N, C-alpha and C positions, 0 to 999 in steps of 0.2 A: 506494499497499497503506500502511494506516495503521498507526505505526510510535509506540510510545512509549518515551522513556527512562528506568530508573530506579535510582537509586544510592542508596547511604549514602556519605558522606565524614564523616572527623572534623576532618582536617588542610587539607582544599578542594582536593588532589589531584586524588582523583574526578571530583568536581565540576565542575571544569575540563574536565577531559576529556569529561564527559555532558555538560555545554555547548556544547560545541565539537562535539560530535556530534548534538546537536538544532538548533543551527544549519544544519549544513553538509546534514543530512537534509530537514528541515523538522517533524521530530518532535516531539512533545509532552513536555513531563518532568515528571516525577514525583518528589521526595525523600523517600526511605523517615527517620524520625526514631523515636527507642530512647525509650521510657517514660519512661526513665532520663534520668539524664546520664552523659555518658562520658567525665570526667575522668579524672587521674592514677588514683585507685582504682579508678574507671568502669571505665577500659578495664585494669589487671590481672583484674576479678572478668570482663570482656569475652572476655580470652584466653582464661581460664581454662575459660569458657561453650565458646568458639570449639572448645579439645583436646578438651573430653567433648559437641562436637559437641549442646549444648543450644544452644534458642531464643531469641529476646530478646524480649520487648513491642515493640512498634512502629506506627505510625501512615503511615500514605497515605492518601494522595488518589484516586486513578483508577484504576476498574476495567481490569483487561488483558486481560479477556475484550471490553472493547469496539476491539481493537487486533488488527492482524494477523501485527504482530512487535514484540518485548517484548526490547529491549537492558540490561539491567542489569548493573548495576559496584558495585564494591566495594571496598574494601580488601582486604590478607592480616593477619590476627593472629595470631600463635603459629604460621604456617605452616598455619592453618585456614580454611576458610570461615567467616565472620563472623556471629556470633549471629542479625544483623539482615536479612542477603541469604536467611540458614538458612531462616527463621521466612518470609518472604516467600513465598520458592520454595514450603516446603511446604504452606503456605498458599493457592497461587495457581497448582500447575504443570498443574493441570486447565484451566483461563482459559487459559492461556498456550500458542497456536496455535504460534510462532516463538519460539525465542530464541535469544539471542545474546549473548556473554559476557564483561566486561573487566573486568580486576582492576590496580590499582594498587599496589604494594608495594616495598619494598625493601630485601629481601634474595632473593626467590623466590619462587616463587607455593606451596610448597611441596605440600599436598592438595588445595589451594581447587578447581580444575578438576576433580579426576574427582570432587569431595566433589558437584558440583555437578553433575555429568554421573550421580549415585546418584539424583540427585531427578529431573532434567528434562535431558533431554540437548541439547547447545547446537549448531548450527546449524556457528557460529563463535565461536570466542573469540581474545582476545589479550590482552597486559597491557603493562603501562607501567610502568619504574619513576621511582620519586619524582625521585631526586636528575635523571633527564631533564627532567622535568615542571618541575621548580623551577629549571634550565636554560634551558627553553624549546628542546631537542634529542629531541620526542617530534613533532614535523611530522612529518615522512615516514612517521615509523610509523602515525602515525595516520591520514595518506595512504593508506595503503595497506589500511589496515581499514575505513576506509566504504568502499574501491573495489568492495569486498567483499562489504557489504549487500547483502541485495535490497530494494532502497527507492526 
């Protein structure tokens, strides 16, 4: 099964999980990039966009239609789906055959998983805590998640 791991990461936590998933599954990788810098002021803007379900202008390089499975990951901002992931999903939902979704967060997934499901229903989802990623205490959860993947 041809698999693509797509992610957006501001702090590196989501990138770390995405890289390990790609390594363990042999998947291709693609990074979503925001057309605007997401610094401190940008994070406030992005959180506002997330709460109001506004998309963000993004770039990415791989066509998800060329893959059997897309594993999509991103952080949670203001307890909502981040604009970059919302934009990616809204623009590619018809190209994605099977979707798996994962989140990284510091205090809870909020509405993110439900918001993804309203755009494109994932066959599997998972969440990883930022503090566990930083402390290296996520490996078992990641192994269990990867075992459940259809790759």
